[in-house]
VOGU-3710 file (C-alpha; in Angstrom, 3 decimals, decimal comma):
1> makqiayrlf> 13,077/72,198/-18,330  11,209/71,951/-15,025  9,651/68,684/-16,148  13,074/67,236/-16,999  14,403/68,203/-13,547  11,345/66,680/-11,885  11,743/63,496/-13,933  15,398/63,209/-12,873  14,495/63,764/-9,211  11,739/61,145/-9,343
11> kectslhnak> 14,064/58,636/-10,999  16,927/59,147/-8,548  14,740/59,014/-5,449  15,429/55,858/-3,355  13,789/56,532/0,018  10,143/56,735/0,958  10,703/59,917/2,950  12,128/61,778/-0,062  9,463/60,279/-2,322  6,730/61,693/-0,089
21> llhqqtlirg> 8,416/65,132/-0,110  8,604/65,177/-3,904  4,980/64,026/-4,140  4,021/66,823/-1,716  5,777/69,410/-3,902  3,781/68,330/-6,966  0,553/68,625/-5,004  1,476/72,140/-3,837  2,379/73,229/-7,363  -0,729/71,598/-8,828
31> tckdraigid> 1,268/69,553/-11,335  0,124/66,154/-10,023  -2,802/66,123/-12,465  -0,313/66,001/-15,296  -0,419/62,429/-16,556  3,339/62,246/-17,196  4,068/63,488/-13,665  1,576/60,968/-12,265  3,350/58,118/-14,080  6,715/59,297/-12,726
41> iismylscec> 5,303/59,342/-9,156  3,908/55,809/-9,548  7,285/54,589/-10,858  9,078/56,350/-7,989  6,888/54,708/-5,313  7,323/51,278/-6,899  11,114/51,687/-6,955  10,860/52,498/-3,226  8,853/49,256/-2,696  5,710/51,203/-1,736
51> psyaltvleh> 2,981/49,748/-3,984  0,123/51,061/-1,801  1,170/54,704/-2,484  1,589/53,895/-6,172  -1,929/52,432/-6,215  -3,383/55,567/-4,575  -1,871/57,751/-7,320  -3,001/55,340/-10,063  -6,575/55,316/-8,743  -6,742/59,117/-9,258
61> lqpspslvyw> -5,667/59,010/-12,901  -8,183/58,906/-15,725  -8,509/55,386/-17,264  -6,389/55,091/-20,376  -5,199/52,016/-22,406  -1,600/53,257/-22,228  -1,728/53,401/-18,410  -3,048/49,805/-17,993  0,645/48,853/-17,954  0,914/50,140/-14,358
71> wnvlikrevh> -2,037/48,057/-13,185  -0,293/45,069/-14,815  2,932/45,905/-12,943  1,081/45,985/-9,604  -0,873/42,755/-10,307  2,262/40,977/-11,575  4,177/42,034/-8,423  1,564/40,458/-6,124  1,533/37,226/-8,186  5,333/36,943/-8,042
81> lglynnslnl> 5,208/37,425/-4,254  2,602/34,664/-3,975  -0,078/37,114/-2,783  -2,670/35,737/-5,172  -5,787/37,075/-3,430  -4,243/40,563/-3,390  -3,651/40,368/-7,138  -7,306/39,401/-7,704  -8,444/42,267/-5,456  -6,355/44,665/-7,581
91> fcrmtelgwt> -8,006/43,327/-10,734  -11,455/43,877/-9,197  -10,492/47,435/-8,126  -9,220/48,151/-11,618  -12,516/47,119/-13,235  -14,577/48,985/-10,606  -12,784/52,232/-11,564  -13,679/51,725/-15,229  -10,307/50,492/-16,497  -10,243/47,827/-19,226
101> adhytypfvl> -7,669/45,028/-18,855  -5,490/44,101/-21,833  -4,010/40,803/-23,014  -1,090/41,189/-20,575  -3,378/41,542/-17,533  -5,363/38,334/-17,912  -2,454/35,815/-17,829  -1,391/37,174/-14,389  -4,960/37,152/-13,061  -5,588/33,621/-14,363
111> kacgeipdir> -2,326/32,409/-12,836  -3,511/33,739/-9,456  -6,824/31,851/-9,844  -4,945/28,652/-10,660  -2,446/28,939/-7,828  -5,073/29,543/-5,101  -6,870/27,463/-6,690  -10,230/29,192/-7,206  -12,261/27,758/-10,088  -15,247/30,030/-9,337
121> rgrivhavic> -13,299/33,265/-9,806  -11,419/31,690/-12,716  -14,695/31,137/-14,550  -15,787/34,732/-13,825  -12,532/36,023/-15,342  -13,125/33,726/-18,345  -16,543/35,345/-18,831  -14,953/38,832/-18,638  -12,363/37,769/-21,234  -15,093/36,665/-23,650
131> nngfesnvfv> -17,084/39,839/-22,993  -14,046/42,020/-23,765  -13,170/40,153/-26,971  -9,955/38,361/-25,925  -11,258/34,804/-26,488  -9,077/34,425/-29,590  -5,880/35,818/-28,100  -3,414/32,929/-27,925  -1,628/34,214/-24,788  -4,885/34,634/-22,883
141> cnslvamyar> -6,265/31,279/-24,081  -3,057/29,460/-23,062  -3,440/30,975/-19,594  -7,059/29,757/-19,446  -5,989/26,184/-20,253  -3,309/26,314/-17,533  -5,751/27,860/-15,008  -8,374/25,135/-15,493  -5,693/22,432/-15,205  -4,329/23,871/-11,948
151> cgaledgrkm> -7,852/24,063/-10,549  -8,387/20,360/-11,304  -10,982/21,119/-14,000  -9,160/19,225/-16,749  -12,326/18,713/-18,811  -12,836/22,492/-19,000  -9,173/22,947/-19,904  -9,472/20,375/-22,685  -12,653/22,004/-23,986  -10,828/25,359/-24,092
161> fdemchrgvt> -7,891/23,760/-25,935  -10,181/22,068/-28,476  -11,905/25,418/-29,140  -8,470/27,005/-29,733  -7,611/24,239/-32,223  -10,930/24,819/-33,986  -10,191/28,565/-34,263  -6,590/27,904/-35,303  -5,067/30,034/-32,528  -2,787/27,445/-30,907
171> dkvswnsiva> 0,993/27,677/-30,627  3,712/25,540/-29,030  2,847/26,894/-25,571  -0,777/25,756/-26,017  0,295/22,179/-26,736  2,844/22,205/-23,934  0,171/23,464/-21,509  -2,380/20,744/-22,305  0,248/17,972/-22,313  1,525/19,204/-18,913
181> aymqsgdsde> -2,071/19,296/-17,623  -2,648/15,626/-18,497  0,719/14,630/-17,037  -0,096/16,398/-13,764  -3,459/14,614/-13,596  -1,729/11,233/-14,019  -3,184/10,504/-17,470  0,103/9,807/-19,266  -1,640/7,890/-22,074  -3,651/10,959/-23,173
191> almlfmrmtt> -0,554/13,137/-22,773  1,298/10,820/-25,170  -1,565/10,971/-27,695  -1,515/14,781/-27,645  2,266/14,904/-28,003  2,046/12,610/-31,036  -0,636/14,881/-32,546  1,533/17,920/-31,941  4,615/16,468/-33,626  2,957/14,338/-36,332
201> nvkllpdvvs> -0,306/16,051/-37,352  0,360/19,694/-36,479  4,092/19,260/-37,264  5,278/21,513/-34,445  8,893/20,903/-33,436  9,083/20,296/-29,677  11,155/22,593/-27,493  12,840/22,009/-24,124  9,546/22,378/-22,248  7,787/19,917/-24,596
211> lanilpafgy> 10,394/17,219/-24,010  10,686/17,817/-20,249  6,878/17,500/-20,050  6,465/14,312/-22,070  9,537/12,214/-21,245  8,154/11,119/-17,820  5,143/9,643/-19,677  7,364/7,112/-21,430  8,623/5,969/-18,052  5,113/5,611/-16,614
221> asalehgrqv> 3,787/3,737/-19,614  7,039/1,780/-20,023  6,810/2,863/-23,673  10,522/2,435/-24,099  10,572/2,460/-27,910  8,802/5,840/-28,069  11,152/7,112/-25,369  14,171/6,132/-27,447  12,699/7,956/-30,452  12,281/11,139/-28,408
231> hglavrsglf> 15,845/10,696/-27,113  17,012/10,563/-30,739  14,960/13,647/-31,593  16,524/15,516/-28,655  20,042/14,626/-29,859  19,323/15,585/-33,496  17,720/18,895/-32,549  20,459/19,818/-30,081  18,019/19,892/-27,173  19,835/17,069/-25,385
241> ddvfvgnail> 22,487/19,556/-24,299  19,889/21,286/-22,139  20,254/19,944/-18,585  16,457/19,738/-18,087  16,061/17,489/-21,128  19,084/15,376/-20,172  17,676/14,870/-16,656  14,261/13,915/-18,067  15,823/11,330/-20,434  17,890/9,872/-17,578
251> nmyakckmmd> 14,764/9,579/-15,400  12,827/7,984/-18,253  15,380/5,170/-18,680  15,567/4,654/-14,919  11,772/4,272/-14,641  11,830/1,782/-17,515  14,483/-0,142/-15,483  17,046/0,350/-18,264  19,968/1,160/-15,983  22,659/0,645/-18,651
261> qakkvfgvme> 21,083/3,346/-20,836  20,584/5,626/-17,814  24,300/5,262/-16,979  25,245/6,087/-20,595  23,080/9,223/-20,572  24,633/10,277/-17,255  28,114/9,668/-18,679  27,652/11,759/-21,854  25,886/14,699/-20,168  28,412/17,544/-20,198
271> dkdvvtwnam> 26,284/19,903/-18,154  25,258/18,197/-14,894  23,538/19,899/-11,990  22,682/18,524/-8,532  19,351/17,280/-9,947  21,285/15,095/-12,424  23,349/13,523/-9,651  20,259/13,060/-7,486  18,406/11,418/-10,387  21,228/8,908/-10,850
281> vtaysqsgsf> 21,500/8,174/-7,107  17,718/7,657/-6,999  17,859/5,368/-10,046  20,549/3,195/-8,436  18,656/3,074/-5,120  15,311/2,143/-6,669  16,922/-0,604/-8,770  18,583/-2,082/-5,678  22,137/-1,128/-6,763  22,928/0,361/-3,361
291> kdalllvekm> 26,698/-0,067/-3,722  26,637/2,028/-6,932  24,388/4,618/-5,260  26,793/5,024/-2,337  29,820/5,157/-4,677  28,103/7,976/-6,571  27,487/9,772/-3,278  31,252/9,520/-2,585  31,980/10,943/-6,072  29,704/13,878/-5,303
301> kekriemdvv> 31,775/14,544/-2,192  35,025/14,319/-4,194  33,726/16,777/-6,804  32,463/19,020/-4,016  28,922/18,845/-5,307  26,760/19,855/-2,393  24,642/16,868/-1,394  21,174/18,062/-0,582  18,329/16,400/1,271  17,072/14,866/-2,004
311> twsaviagya> 20,276/12,814/-2,414  20,134/11,372/1,091  16,379/10,795/0,934  16,760/8,881/-2,341  19,205/6,383/-0,801  17,153/6,017/2,412  13,937/5,486/0,394  15,648/2,923/-1,858  16,780/0,838/1,113  13,401/1,154/2,865
321> qrghgceald> 11,362/0,175/-0,215  13,444/-2,990/-0,637  13,073/-4,059/2,973  16,612/-3,090/4,094  15,546/-1,119/7,150  18,870/-1,342/9,057  20,796/0,004/6,056  18,303/2,875/5,726  18,976/3,784/9,372  22,761/3,687/8,766
331> vfrqmqisgs> 22,461/6,108/5,830  20,306/8,428/7,948  23,064/8,536/10,588  25,562/9,520/7,856  23,128/12,221/6,744  22,976/13,625/10,285  26,796/13,644/10,549  26,994/15,559/7,239  24,781/18,293/8,695  22,000/17,875/6,120
341> vpnvvtlvsl> 18,548/18,578/7,581  15,919/15,879/6,850  12,614/16,864/5,286  9,211/15,179/5,285  10,181/12,726/2,505  13,299/11,699/4,472  11,300/11,081/7,643  8,570/9,116/5,863  11,226/6,932/4,178  13,086/6,507/7,469
351> lsgcatagal> 9,902/5,463/9,282  9,278/2,928/6,510  12,804/1,591/7,133  12,120/1,353/10,891  8,908/-0,541/10,140  10,749/-2,998/7,876  13,534/-3,609/10,414  11,148/-3,745/13,382  13,293/-0,975/14,899  10,763/0,404/17,382
361> lqgkethcys> 13,301/2,421/19,420  14,626/4,248/16,329  11,038/4,715/15,183  10,217/6,417/18,494  13,285/8,660/18,131  12,103/9,645/14,638  8,642/10,308/16,110  10,183/12,711/18,656  12,123/14,511/15,915  8,918/14,800/13,838
371> mkcilkqegv> 7,041/16,335/16,772  9,792/18,929/17,348  10,458/19,882/13,734  7,525/18,926/11,487  4,166/18,146/13,072  1,822/21,094/13,682  4,631/23,591/12,982  3,752/27,028/11,617  4,216/27,148/7,846  4,198/23,349/7,414
381> dheedkmvnn> 1,684/22,063/4,884  -1,191/20,055/6,416  -0,648/17,395/3,738  2,910/16,937/5,007  1,525/16,446/8,520  -0,754/13,740/7,144  2,163/11,988/5,415  4,189/11,868/8,649  1,252/10,762/10,806  0,374/8,007/8,343
391> alidmyakcq> 3,994/6,806/8,327  4,048/6,821/12,149  0,862/4,738/12,351  2,296/2,289/9,824  5,633/2,081/11,677  4,089/1,438/15,102  1,673/-1,141/13,668  4,438/-3,039/11,837  6,629/-2,931/14,959  3,670/-4,589/16,754
401> dvssarcifd> 2,991/-1,587/18,989  -0,598/-1,331/17,807  -1,736/0,622/20,897  0,674/3,501/20,062  -0,502/3,420/16,441  -4,089/3,695/17,681  -3,179/6,637/19,978  -1,864/8,601/16,983  -4,894/7,592/14,916  -7,316/8,724/17,647
411> sltfiernvv> -5,467/12,048/18,037  -6,377/12,951/14,445  -9,721/14,504/13,559  -11,811/13,062/10,738  -10,598/15,903/8,490  -6,956/15,091/9,310  -7,412/11,427/8,290  -7,301/10,275/4,686  -7,671/6,848/3,094  -3,987/6,059/3,823
421> twtamiggya> -4,530/6,791/7,541  -7,498/4,426/7,741  -5,738/1,743/5,686  -2,590/1,828/7,844  -4,611/1,343/11,036  -6,974/-1,280/9,599  -3,985/-3,157/8,143  -2,093/-2,925/11,449  -4,948/-4,609/13,307  -5,459/-7,236/10,580
431> qhgdannsmk> -1,767/-8,213/10,391  -1,239/-8,519/14,127  -4,133/-10,663/15,191  -6,804/-8,120/16,148  -9,123/-8,802/13,237  -12,237/-7,753/15,199  -10,919/-4,207/15,688  -9,851/-4,133/12,041  -13,409/-4,808/10,906  -14,915/-2,361/13,424
441> lfsemmrgss> -12,619/0,359/12,140  -13,559/-0,425/8,541  -17,249/-0,040/9,446  -16,440/3,316/11,069  -14,573/4,402/7,944  -17,549/3,497/5,743  -19,810/5,706/7,866  -17,456/8,669/7,300  -16,359/10,555/4,206  -13,251/8,493/3,297
451> tpnaftiscv> -13,648/6,014/0,444  -11,633/2,784/0,777  -9,096/2,016/-1,933  -7,851/-1,389/-3,093  -5,300/-1,590/-0,258  -8,006/-0,885/2,348  -10,149/-3,632/0,830  -7,239/-6,099/0,888  -6,560/-5,302/4,585  -10,151/-5,809/5,681
461> lmacsrlsal> -10,377/-9,000/3,608  -7,325/-10,233/5,524  -9,278/-9,594/8,739  -12,247/-11,552/7,331  -9,860/-14,425/6,554  -8,487/-14,484/10,096  -11,979/-14,535/11,591  -13,340/-16,839/8,884  -16,071/-14,178/8,578  -17,736/-15,379/5,384
471> rsgreihayv> -20,745/-13,072/5,631  -18,566/-9,967/5,969  -16,379/-11,199/3,108  -19,453/-11,493/0,887  -20,601/-7,968/1,836  -17,178/-6,544/0,922  -17,245/-8,505/-2,348  -20,632/-6,903/-3,136  -19,196/-3,459/-2,306  -16,278/-4,106/-4,700
481> lrnryensml> -18,674/-5,098/-7,498  -20,839/-2,005/-6,940  -17,896/0,398/-6,892  -15,920/-1,156/-9,757  -12,266/-1,157/-8,691  -11,238/-1,564/-12,334  -7,670/-0,268/-12,048  -6,798/-2,629/-9,194  -9,316/-5,438/-9,730  -6,589/-8,049/-10,169
491> hvanclidty> -5,185/-7,345/-6,695  -8,653/-7,244/-5,084  -9,797/-10,434/-6,845  -6,694/-12,287/-5,616  -7,535/-11,190/-2,061  -11,129/-12,387/-2,528  -9,913/-15,843/-3,652  -7,774/-16,058/-0,510  -10,619/-14,825/1,732  -13,260/-17,206/0,381
501> skcgdvdaar> -10,805/-20,126/0,659  -9,958/-19,296/4,278  -13,618/-18,688/5,127  -14,507/-22,231/4,031  -16,138/-21,539/0,637  -13,559/-22,629/-1,922  -16,267/-22,913/-4,610  -16,929/-19,160/-4,264  -13,175/-18,631/-4,584  -13,230/-20,587/-7,853
511> nvfdnmkqrn> -16,161/-18,459/-9,113  -14,128/-15,296/-8,476  -11,192/-16,889/-10,317  -13,337/-17,979/-13,279  -14,776/-14,453/-13,686  -11,417/-12,663/-13,670  -10,620/-10,881/-16,946  -6,933/-10,934/-16,111  -4,949/-13,358/-13,935  -1,388/-13,480/-12,660
521> dvswislvtg> 0,615/-16,204/-10,912  -0,810/-15,103/-7,517  -4,355/-15,808/-8,804  -3,460/-19,394/-9,726  -1,407/-20,082/-6,586  -4,171/-18,671/-4,330  -6,756/-21,056/-5,803  -4,405/-24,064/-5,702  -3,696/-23,235/-2,024  -7,432/-22,997/-1,337
531> ygmhgrgeda> -8,117/-26,419/-2,825  -5,154/-27,823/-0,890  -6,354/-26,609/2,516  -9,823/-28,044/1,803  -8,391/-31,479/0,972  -9,324/-31,273/-2,717  -5,952/-32,329/-4,037  -7,180/-33,432/-7,466  -8,739/-30,010/-8,097  -5,536/-28,367/-6,863
541> leyfdgmlka> -3,392/-30,335/-9,334  -5,883/-29,675/-12,152  -5,523/-25,915/-11,650  -1,745/-26,266/-11,288  -1,713/-27,892/-14,748  -3,932/-25,033/-15,974  -1,377/-22,554/-14,634  1,378/-24,279/-16,630  -0,755/-24,301/-19,798  -1,445/-20,559/-19,311
551> gfvpegltfv> 2,308/-19,987/-19,647  3,183/-19,249/-16,022  6,520/-20,646/-14,840  6,292/-22,149/-11,328  8,707/-20,962/-8,658  9,741/-22,408/-5,308  6,605/-21,155/-3,531  4,378/-22,766/-6,158  5,821/-26,199/-5,406  5,408/-25,678/-1,655
561> vvlyacshsg> 1,703/-25,116/-2,349  1,456/-28,166/-4,664  3,226/-30,471/-2,183  1,004/-29,123/0,613  -2,095/-29,977/-1,451  -0,789/-33,504/-2,107  -0,013/-33,962/1,594  -3,544/-33,084/2,715  -5,144/-35,393/0,160  -2,930/-38,464/0,593
571> mvdqainyfn> -1,478/-38,095/-2,922  1,928/-39,500/-2,001  3,044/-40,742/-5,435  2,146/-37,450/-7,116  4,055/-35,503/-4,445  7,150/-37,683/-4,891  6,949/-37,193/-8,666  6,733/-33,378/-8,385  9,535/-33,273/-5,807  11,868/-35,461/-7,862
581> nmtkdfgvip> 11,263/-33,578/-11,143  10,936/-29,923/-10,060  14,632/-29,242/-10,730  14,817/-31,117/-14,052  11,538/-29,775/-15,484  11,435/-26,248/-14,033  14,905/-25,474/-12,681  13,595/-25,131/-9,095  16,125/-26,452/-6,560  14,388/-27,947/-3,471
591> qvehyacmvd> 14,769/-25,777/-0,384  14,175/-26,637/3,264  10,422/-25,842/2,906  10,071/-28,441/0,121  11,815/-31,074/2,255  9,499/-30,220/5,179  6,487/-30,736/2,889  7,808/-34,118/1,734  8,461/-35,228/5,340  4,836/-34,251/6,041
601> vlgragrlne> 3,605/-36,174/2,953  5,478/-39,353/3,895  4,696/-38,971/7,592  0,927/-38,637/7,102  1,043/-41,777/4,953  2,823/-43,681/7,760  6,094/-43,982/5,818  8,151/-42,655/8,714  11,377/-44,483/7,893  11,365/-42,993/4,380
611> avelinrmpm> 10,790/-39,558/5,946  13,851/-40,011/8,185  15,943/-41,209/5,214  14,905/-38,073/3,289  15,948/-35,874/6,231  19,347/-37,610/6,336  19,838/-36,920/2,601  19,058/-33,203/2,865  21,864/-31,051/1,386  21,250/-28,413/4,074
621> epsqivwval> 20,713/-28,544/7,845  17,100/-29,530/8,656  15,246/-26,598/10,201  12,611/-26,643/12,952  9,741/-27,046/10,459  11,254/-30,333/9,185  11,512/-31,840/12,663  8,037/-30,539/13,654  6,614/-32,271/10,547  8,255/-35,545/11,623
631> lsackthtnv> 7,159/-35,113/15,248  3,554/-34,517/14,129  3,636/-37,703/12,050  5,024/-39,621/15,045  2,009/-38,415/17,082  -0,398/-39,630/14,391  1,247/-43,068/14,233  2,385/-43,285/17,916  6,060/-43,784/17,101  7,810/-42,994/20,386
641> elgelaskkl> 11,375/-43,665/19,182  11,305/-41,270/16,214  9,237/-38,807/18,219  12,009/-38,636/20,799  14,583/-38,147/18,004  12,612/-35,236/16,503  12,028/-33,702/19,935  15,732/-33,957/20,811  16,670/-32,139/17,596  14,154/-29,392/18,353
651> lemdsendgs> 15,513/-28,954/21,882  19,045/-28,653/20,437  17,744/-25,762/18,312  16,427/-24,020/21,456  12,904/-24,304/20,155  10,445/-22,687/22,557  7,419/-23,814/20,590  4,861/-25,166/23,062  3,410/-27,298/20,240  6,596/-29,408/20,016
661> ytllsniyad> 6,519/-30,232/23,727  2,794/-30,916/23,592  3,190/-33,301/20,631  5,887/-35,332/22,433  3,800/-35,366/25,612  0,842/-36,619/23,584  2,963/-39,359/21,966  3,954/-40,586/25,432  0,331/-40,372/26,595  -0,851/-42,435/23,591
671> agcwndvari> 1,771/-45,056/24,441  0,752/-45,041/28,127  4,166/-43,680/29,231  2,744/-41,450/31,976  6,079/-40,946/33,751  7,476/-39,459/30,537  4,351/-37,291/30,197  5,000/-35,923/33,691  8,686/-35,367/32,824  7,846/-33,320/29,699
681> rslmkksgir> 5,268/-31,236/31,572  7,815/-30,589/34,340  10,401/-29,576/31,730  7,932/-27,134/30,174  7,226/-25,632/33,593  10,942/-25,177/34,383  11,568/-23,626/30,938  8,686/-21,196/31,395  6,869/-22,605/28,356  3,099/-22,646/28,772
691> krpgyscvqg> 0,741/-24,678/26,643  -1,653/-22,490/24,725  -5,235/-23,068/25,835  -7,383/-24,586/23,117  -10,534/-22,779/22,097  -13,165/-22,969/19,381  -15,219/-20,136/17,840  -18,568/-20,790/16,232  -20,154/-18,259/13,894  -23,651/-17,108/14,715
701> kkgnttffvg> -26,105/-14,431/13,605  -24,545/-11,815/15,896  -20,867/-12,667/15,479  -18,552/-15,315/16,896  -18,975/-17,144/20,200  -15,860/-18,663/21,811  -15,671/-21,794/23,961  -12,786/-23,236/25,978  -12,445/-26,778/27,332  -15,109/-27,427/29,975
711> drshpqseqi> -16,498/-23,912/29,457  -19,673/-23,203/31,471  -19,613/-19,403/31,283  -22,176/-19,050/28,477  -25,725/-17,996/29,535  -27,117/-21,006/27,618  -24,536/-23,364/29,107  -27,133/-25,738/30,577  -28,911/-26,136/27,225  -25,575/-26,564/25,390
721> ykvladlilr> -24,493/-29,446/27,643  -27,950/-31,013/27,381  -27,814/-30,912/23,528  -24,281/-32,343/23,607  -25,193/-35,179/25,969  -28,127/-36,086/23,717  -25,884/-36,073/20,624  -23,236/-38,294/22,322  -25,948/-40,737/23,395  -27,386/-40,941/19,860
731> ikelgyipkt> -24,046/-41,417/18,065  -22,989/-44,137/20,518  -25,999/-46,074/19,259  -24,552/-45,653/15,728  -21,178/-47,111/16,764  -19,221/-44,137/18,101  -16,617/-45,226/20,643  -14,786/-42,425/22,494  -11,037/-42,415/21,738  -9,814/-42,192/25,305
741> syalhdvade> -6,196/-41,917/24,148  -6,983/-38,256/23,421  -7,868/-37,628/27,085  -4,268/-36,946/28,011  -4,500/-37,620/31,735  -3,714/-40,746/33,784  -7,285/-41,296/35,013  -9,974/-43,952/34,688  -11,670/-44,490/31,302  -15,026/-43,210/32,577
751> ekndllsehs> -13,433/-39,965/33,675  -11,626/-39,759/30,318  -15,024/-39,966/28,566  -16,225/-36,996/30,622  -13,091/-35,019/29,768  -13,527/-35,727/26,044  -17,154/-34,615/26,059  -16,099/-31,166/27,317  -13,687/-30,415/24,433  -14,246/-26,939/22,976
761> eklalaygil> -15,045/-28,284/19,457  -17,996/-30,295/20,791  -19,312/-27,377/22,889  -19,094/-25,041/19,874  -20,919/-27,573/17,690  -23,685/-28,064/20,261  -24,177/-24,298/20,466  -24,215/-24,055/16,666  -26,918/-26,745/16,404  -28,899/-25,046/19,184
771> tsypgapiri> -28,909/-21,591/17,520  -28,780/-22,291/13,740  -31,610/-22,661/11,260  -32,165/-26,227/9,966  -29,884/-26,878/6,992  -27,615/-23,872/7,641  -23,879/-24,699/7,630  -22,157/-24,529/11,020  -18,695/-22,937/10,847  -16,188/-23,538/13,654
781> iknlricgdc> -12,648/-22,131/13,973  -10,187/-24,031/16,185  -6,914/-22,420/17,297  -5,207/-25,837/17,706  -5,427/-28,946/15,578  -8,734/-30,780/16,014  -8,400/-33,776/18,323  -8,948/-37,307/17,005  -11,935/-38,026/19,244  -13,688/-34,791/18,277
791> hsaitfiski> -13,047/-35,600/14,597  -14,633/-39,034/15,061  -17,574/-37,663/17,069  -18,347/-34,851/14,586  -18,210/-37,346/11,700  -20,931/-39,393/13,446  -22,936/-36,278/14,406  -22,997/-35,179/10,743  -25,057/-38,334/10,066  -27,878/-37,308/12,396
801> vdheiivrdp> -28,110/-33,495/11,904  -29,230/-31,545/8,859  -26,137/-29,318/8,784  -22,835/-29,284/6,959  -20,222/-28,830/9,693  -17,102/-26,921/8,590  -14,170/-26,919/11,012  -11,067/-24,844/10,316  -7,928/-25,571/12,325  -4,429/-24,064/11,796
811> srfhhfkkgs> -3,601/-26,771/9,255  -6,655/-27,236/7,056  -10,453/-27,372/6,668  -12,681/-30,327/7,539  -16,085/-30,480/5,819  -18,303/-32,981/7,674  -21,419/-34,102/5,842  -23,598/-37,221/5,999  -21,089/-39,214/8,009  -17,884/-38,430/6,126
821> csckgyw> -15,143/-35,796/6,215  -13,436/-34,105/3,271  -10,003/-34,900/4,759  -10,529/-38,671/4,130  -8,378/-39,372/7,173  -5,311/-37,399/5,960  -5,142/-34,907/8,787
//
């Protein structure tokens, strides 16, 4: 009777104070050693949320298999509260006191190991399991598979699963666990194979978890037919009615870009939750159907479905990913009005939208918000901090505020930077003209612990292209070959083709192309462009034909590249043929860029009247690039009348391009119209337009050396001018006559000769000859188009020196060798 009263008192006790009093009474009466009383006290303390007192009582009881339940309750409680280390400490205490865990204990302990994650302690627990004879218990083994997967030790998890299959102790949970493990690791192909084995070989019927696990794999692999079969299976088995399965099927169709099917699934789902609506909004946004996405958002409001941060973030991300930055900002304003609080994903997407729109002010506002609410806040995941910082660096770089991007980058420690951080900063420098800093930063990255990915490689190759840094490009190519970027080799190889072409070695670009296992249209277009800029039009057209034979359909950009190649090789008839037939043969309607190319083709060939006739026949308004092409041709052929026409049109368009003014001034200078030259220069001065200073960089053993016109700042200046004077003297004996028309000043011819001899191209070449090994190619980069006199002089110099001279200007490459140039006069 007394025991029954005590039991009732223990059960009804709800406060710690009363619990302690009751416990005290049992101690006084000496009944606490009674096992039943002890259990009641433990239960009482747990109901009062006092696990430490319950543990103290449990520690004083004699170990017994029937009492292990209470250890399991305590361990389970800590796991559910996320106190994983505490749960492992309880397990250790339990074993120290001589208790033996049962098959209910180990799943909780293994979950704690996986959630921390702690592979070392997980393996120790595995050893204890084997020692205590639970290695064939299906519940324990399933927990081991899940633990190894969560700890990133997928190979160990797979080995455990294979052993279970061998012993015949698997169930549906086992298969679901291993499939989920492969999905989480990103190996959807292996996940699919295992799912097929489960349903076909083992003949286990999938449940809700099975389908929710595997359906994303069909979206990743675009294995639409298999996805449809699983959809059918879900309908036949009645599992489609489960909202988790319905959501997974909807997502699968959306990822396979089958929006009609996704809409049908959404329409027939009777049970929809907010995840369903979010999935459909995301699907519309990612497919570019923004109107439908916003209409669905309005429907959610009508149905009073609470729009959460996921809904808004999906629309913002959709706009940002498609380059609609202003629209992304508009949606964010609506989100703020609605009272929804943005999360890290929202901010990262918004910063991407700011970057796309060039909205620096809004980007700075988002930066301020991030600093107040996200960055370095207590309880915020460090990985989330990294995501925001990376997005900020990217935003500032793309808004051309590279110094602010660098400030954020420098504020991060090496541990706080990941490969995305480095890539964003390297790419920012490469895209906005600071290629030297881009390459320095890449070298710094290589000395650290971060390993570059394919995007990092493409960014630094862009920097090599800008600097025409062939040696660095080759070193990066060697790094790529050593580290085998198999999964993204197509992208990297395309970048290498572009880099080698822009660094003056188009034959190396072709070698990369020839060794590619897989090619896309970018591969072909990159090589055709390379041949075009090197004046090898026949090779360019040969590879264009190869592209057609390979089954690739040319688009507008392809024909811009082909016409460009024809223009720089004097292939006028071929260009006219392609231009006239591109619509009939390939359905490509000529755009303003194609007309600009044709004006350039005809202009270089001296057929200026035909170029003007073509401009007059254009179905759209000629843009600046069309008139610049005509103006450039007028400079080449000294046609003042048409040059004035082109210049007038450019002025009407409010063109502030210094090159246009300079070209017209040069046309007047060639024609001896010095009053008009003075007028144009005065106009430029009044308009605040300054002519860019010309400079030339020559590549040496220790980097690039830059020269300006009449530059005498170099330590070896005296030797450079001496070498140059000697070269000019020698080529004059071979027939070189200075083209004084390129000395654009109204001075005597003798003074014009002196001015021509100080052009930056000639100074760079003299320095290259002075410092290069015999036979080594000399590579010069010119920021403006090479002048006619320098072109003539270098052609003669190539007869008397044992060097190939490669000059790259903004338009093309010139390869000078043995008295001839690769441009054949079409420049």
